[in-house]
C-alpha positions as CSV (number, residue, x, y, z in Angstrom):
1,X,116.7,102.3,87.5
2,X,117.9,99.2,85.7
3,X,116.1,97.9,82.5
4,X,116.7,94.3,83.4
5,X,113.3,93.8,84.8
6,X,110.1,92.3,83.4
7,X,106.6,93.0,84.3
8,X,104.3,90.1,83.6
9,X,100.4,90.3,83.6
10,X,98.2,87.5,84.9
11,X,94.6,87.2,83.5
12,X,93.0,88.3,86.8
13,X,93.5,92.0,86.2
14,X,95.4,92.8,82.9
15,X,94.2,96.4,83.0
16,X,95.9,97.2,86.3
17,X,98.9,95.4,85.2
18,X,99.0,97.5,82.0
19,X,98.6,100.7,83.9
20,X,101.6,99.8,86.2
21,X,103.9,98.9,83.3
22,X,102.9,102.2,81.6
23,X,103.8,104.1,84.8
24,X,107.3,102.3,84.7
25,X,107.8,103.1,81.1
26,X,107.8,99.5,80.4
27,X,105.7,97.2,78.1
28,X,104.3,94.1,79.8
29,X,106.3,91.0,79.1
30,X,105.0,88.5,76.5
31,X,103.3,85.5,77.9
32,X,100.4,83.2,77.3
33,X,97.8,81.6,79.6
34,X,95.8,78.6,78.4
35,X,93.1,76.7,80.3
36,X,92.3,73.2,79.2
37,X,88.8,71.9,79.3
38,X,89.4,70.0,82.6
39,X,90.4,73.2,84.3
40,X,94.2,72.9,84.3
41,X,96.2,76.0,83.6
42,X,99.2,76.2,81.5
43,X,101.6,79.5,81.5
44,X,104.2,80.1,78.6
45,X,106.7,82.8,78.8
46,X,107.2,84.2,75.3
47,X,110.3,86.2,76.0
48,X,113.6,85.4,78.1
49,X,113.6,86.5,81.7
50,X,117.0,85.0,82.5
51,X,118.8,87.2,85.0
52,X,115.9,89.5,85.2
53,X,114.0,90.8,88.1
54,X,110.4,89.8,87.4
55,X,107.2,91.2,88.7
56,X,104.2,89.0,88.3
57,X,100.9,91.2,88.8
58,X,98.0,88.9,89.7
59,X,95.3,89.6,92.1
60,X,93.9,86.4,93.8
61,X,90.2,87.5,93.7
62,X,87.3,85.6,92.4
63,X,87.6,83.0,91.0
64,X,90.3,82.8,93.9
65,X,91.6,79.3,93.4
66,X,92.1,79.6,89.5
67,X,93.9,83.0,89.9
68,X,96.1,81.6,92.7
69,X,97.1,78.6,90.7
70,X,97.8,80.8,87.8
71,X,100.1,83.0,90.1
72,X,102.0,79.9,91.2
73,X,102.4,78.7,87.6
74,X,103.9,82.0,86.6
75,X,106.3,81.8,89.5
76,X,107.3,78.4,88.8
77,X,107.9,79.2,85.0
78,X,110.1,82.3,85.9
79,X,112.1,80.2,88.4
80,X,112.7,77.5,85.8
81,X,113.7,80.2,83.3
82,X,116.3,81.5,85.6
83,X,114.8,84.8,86.6
84,X,117.2,86.4,89.3
85,X,114.4,87.4,91.7
86,X,110.6,86.9,91.5
87,X,108.3,89.4,93.1
88,X,104.4,88.7,93.2
89,X,102.4,91.7,93.0
90,X,99.1,90.6,94.5
91,X,97.0,93.7,95.0
92,X,94.2,91.6,96.6
93,X,95.4,88.7,98.7
94,X,92.9,85.9,98.6
95,X,92.6,83.8,101.8
96,X,93.8,86.9,103.9
97,X,90.8,86.5,106.2
98,X,91.6,82.8,107.0
99,X,94.4,83.8,109.3
100,X,93.4,81.9,112.5
101,X,91.6,78.8,113.7
102,X,89.4,80.3,116.6
103,X,89.8,77.1,118.3
104,X,88.2,75.0,115.5
105,X,89.4,72.1,113.7
106,X,90.2,73.9,110.3
107,X,93.2,75.1,108.2
108,X,94.9,78.4,108.4
109,X,94.7,79.2,104.7
110,X,96.7,82.3,104.8
111,X,99.7,80.5,106.1
112,X,99.3,77.6,103.6
113,X,99.0,79.9,100.7
114,X,102.2,81.7,101.9
115,X,104.0,78.4,102.0
116,X,102.8,77.5,98.5
117,X,103.9,80.9,97.1
118,X,107.4,80.5,98.5
119,X,107.7,77.0,97.5
120,X,106.8,78.1,93.8
121,X,109.8,80.4,93.9
122,X,108.3,83.8,95.0
123,X,111.0,86.0,96.6
124,X,109.1,89.0,97.5
125,X,105.4,90.0,98.0
126,X,103.8,93.3,97.3
127,X,100.2,93.6,98.3
128,X,97.7,96.2,99.1
129,X,95.7,96.6,102.5
130,X,95.9,92.8,103.3
131,X,92.9,92.0,105.6
132,X,95.2,91.1,108.5
133,X,98.6,92.8,108.7
134,X,100.0,89.8,110.8
135,X,99.7,87.9,107.6
136,X,103.3,89.1,106.8
137,X,104.4,86.7,109.5
138,X,103.3,83.7,107.6
139,X,106.1,84.7,105.0
140,X,109.8,84.3,105.5
141,X,110.4,86.4,102.3
142,X,110.1,90.2,102.5
143,X,106.5,91.6,102.3
144,X,105.4,95.2,101.5
145,X,101.8,95.9,102.4
146,X,100.8,99.2,100.7
147,X,97.7,101.1,101.7
148,X,95.2,102.6,99.4
149,X,93.9,105.0,102.1
150,X,95.8,107.9,100.4
151,X,94.4,107.4,96.9
152,X,90.9,106.8,98.3
153,X,90.9,109.9,100.5
154,X,92.1,111.9,97.4
155,X,89.0,110.7,95.5
156,X,86.7,111.4,98.4
157,X,87.8,114.8,99.5
158,X,85.9,117.0,96.9
159,X,82.6,115.3,97.2
160,X,82.3,114.5,100.9
161,X,80.0,116.8,103.0
162,X,81.9,118.9,105.5
163,X,80.0,117.6,108.5
164,X,80.6,114.0,107.6
165,X,81.8,111.4,110.1
166,X,84.0,108.4,109.3
167,X,82.6,105.1,110.5
168,X,84.6,102.0,111.2
169,X,82.1,98.9,110.7
170,X,84.0,97.0,113.4
171,X,86.9,97.0,115.9
172,X,89.2,95.4,113.3
173,X,89.0,98.5,111.0
174,X,89.6,101.2,113.8
175,X,93.1,101.9,112.5
176,X,92.4,102.2,108.9
177,X,89.1,104.4,109.9
178,X,91.5,106.6,112.2
179,X,93.7,107.3,109.1
180,X,90.7,108.3,107.0
181,X,89.4,110.5,109.7
182,X,92.8,112.1,110.1
183,X,93.4,112.7,106.4
184,X,89.6,114.1,105.9
185,X,89.6,116.1,109.1
186,X,86.3,114.2,110.2
187,X,85.4,112.7,113.6
188,X,85.5,109.0,114.1
189,X,82.6,106.6,115.1
190,X,83.0,102.9,115.7
191,X,80.5,100.1,115.4
192,X,80.8,96.8,117.1
193,X,79.4,93.8,115.4
194,X,79.0,90.0,115.8
195,X,79.2,87.6,112.8
196,X,75.9,85.6,112.6
197,X,77.4,83.4,109.6
198,X,80.0,83.5,107.0
199,X,78.0,86.1,105.1
200,X,75.8,87.9,107.6
201,X,76.9,90.2,110.6
202,X,74.8,92.1,113.2
203,X,75.7,95.4,114.7
204,X,75.5,95.2,118.6
205,X,76.3,98.9,119.6
206,X,77.9,102.1,118.3
207,X,80.5,104.4,119.8
208,X,80.3,108.0,118.9
209,X,77.6,110.5,117.8
210,X,76.1,110.5,114.3
211,X,72.9,112.4,115.0
212,X,72.0,114.8,111.9
213,X,75.2,113.9,110.1
214,X,76.2,112.0,106.9
215,X,78.3,109.1,107.3
216,X,81.4,107.6,105.4
217,X,81.7,103.8,106.1
218,X,85.0,102.6,105.4
219,X,86.3,98.9,105.1
220,X,89.2,97.0,103.5
221,X,86.9,94.5,101.7
222,X,83.3,94.6,100.5
223,X,82.3,91.1,99.7
224,X,78.5,90.5,100.1
225,X,77.7,94.1,101.3
226,X,76.1,92.7,104.5
227,X,78.5,94.6,106.7
228,X,77.6,97.9,105.1
229,X,73.9,97.0,105.1
230,X,73.8,96.4,108.8
231,X,76.0,99.3,109.4
232,X,73.6,101.7,107.7
233,X,70.5,100.3,109.5
234,X,72.4,100.8,112.8
235,X,73.5,104.4,111.8
236,X,70.0,105.4,110.8
237,X,68.6,104.1,114.2
238,X,71.2,106.4,115.8
239,X,69.9,109.5,114.1
240,X,72.4,109.7,111.0
241,X,70.8,111.6,108.0
242,X,70.1,109.5,104.9
243,X,73.3,110.3,103.2
244,X,75.9,107.4,103.2
245,X,79.2,107.2,101.3
246,X,81.2,103.9,101.3
247,X,84.9,103.5,100.6
248,X,86.8,100.1,100.5
249,X,90.0,99.1,98.9
250,X,88.8,95.7,97.4
251,X,85.5,95.6,95.9
252,X,84.6,91.9,95.4
253,X,80.9,92.4,95.1
254,X,79.8,88.9,95.4
255,X,76.1,87.5,95.7
256,X,73.8,90.4,96.2
257,X,76.3,93.1,97.0
258,X,75.4,95.5,94.2
259,X,71.8,95.6,95.0
260,X,72.7,96.2,98.7
261,X,74.9,99.1,97.8
262,X,72.4,100.5,95.3
263,X,69.9,101.4,97.9
264,X,68.6,105.0,98.2
265,X,70.6,106.3,101.2
266,X,74.0,105.3,99.4
267,X,75.3,108.4,97.5
268,X,78.6,106.9,96.3
269,X,80.7,103.7,96.6
270,X,84.5,104.1,96.4
271,X,86.8,101.3,95.5
272,X,90.2,100.7,93.8
273,X,91.1,98.6,90.8
274,X,92.7,95.7,92.8
275,X,89.8,93.6,91.6
276,X,88.9,94.1,87.8
277,X,85.7,95.9,87.4
278,X,83.1,94.8,84.8
279,X,80.0,96.4,86.3
280,X,77.7,98.6,84.0
281,X,74.9,101.1,84.8
282,X,76.0,101.7,88.4
283,X,76.2,105.5,88.6
284,X,77.2,105.3,92.4
285,X,80.4,103.4,91.7
286,X,83.6,105.3,91.6
287,X,86.8,103.4,90.8
288,X,90.3,105.0,91.6
289,X,93.6,103.2,90.6
290,X,96.5,101.9,92.8
291,X,98.7,101.6,89.8
292,X,100.9,104.6,90.7
293,X,101.3,103.3,94.2
294,X,102.4,99.8,93.0
295,X,104.7,101.4,90.4
296,X,106.4,103.5,93.2
297,X,106.9,100.3,95.2
298,X,108.4,98.6,92.2
299,X,110.7,101.4,91.5
300,X,111.9,101.4,95.2
301,X,112.7,97.7,95.0
302,X,114.7,98.0,91.6
303,X,116.7,101.0,93.1
304,X,117.1,99.6,96.6
305,X,115.6,102.7,97.9
306,X,113.1,103.0,100.8
307,X,109.6,104.1,99.7
308,X,106.6,105.2,101.7
309,X,104.0,102.4,101.8
310,X,101.6,104.5,103.8
311,X,100.9,106.9,100.9
């Protein structure tokens, strides 16, 4: 593997960036990020990247707009400093849920963000469990959408009851839930829901049998926790025991999500470190790292070898 590459860490998740660099036996490149009183961001590369493959690690989670602009600033700085190729490693892809208009007069933000990233000079994107896989079609550059299902099931396997069922909270997560069920050798149940507002959902019906069984509720993103809360209510009404496990790739935990997930029936909440964690005194929370997964992808790119993005 060539040494002519640089790993740069944005401020959104420096811990994950350091773990990825360590897995690659590389120190993060020197850089400085400054924010002015009016909110403007300035990025300064403190070492040469001329002729280097550059990997900028920056999730675009909350505050989404600040972190997105910082990513674009890093890319532009690298392009102007003559980097040979710029790969954006965006473990959580903000605006990934805004992938269609549904007939309304509104922007398709995922497409707009893709255009901005390419204009800034990004030549390749690595992300993890993007909300809609079709987001790749908004890009003209290569996109590697990794999945955290493998690392999450490895974390879940020892503590999950043998009679548990895997629950997909909606039709959109059936494929992911099926992978969880296959890896954990569990039955699959699907909930169907309708969205009441941008933060509230309601379960309309359930497909499968949960009577007398504990449930593992999976999702790609936990934002407000309303989806999990409504799923638990529906599953209890269907006869599930009061033992729920929750797993999601991206734990945003906005608004009252933590209070909703700390309720008595929830035994454990499993997420990855695609979003930096700063919670304290939350004994149910389990965080597993996607750093080895991202490092494997970077090694594959550097050596021009295929890698398994379904690990």
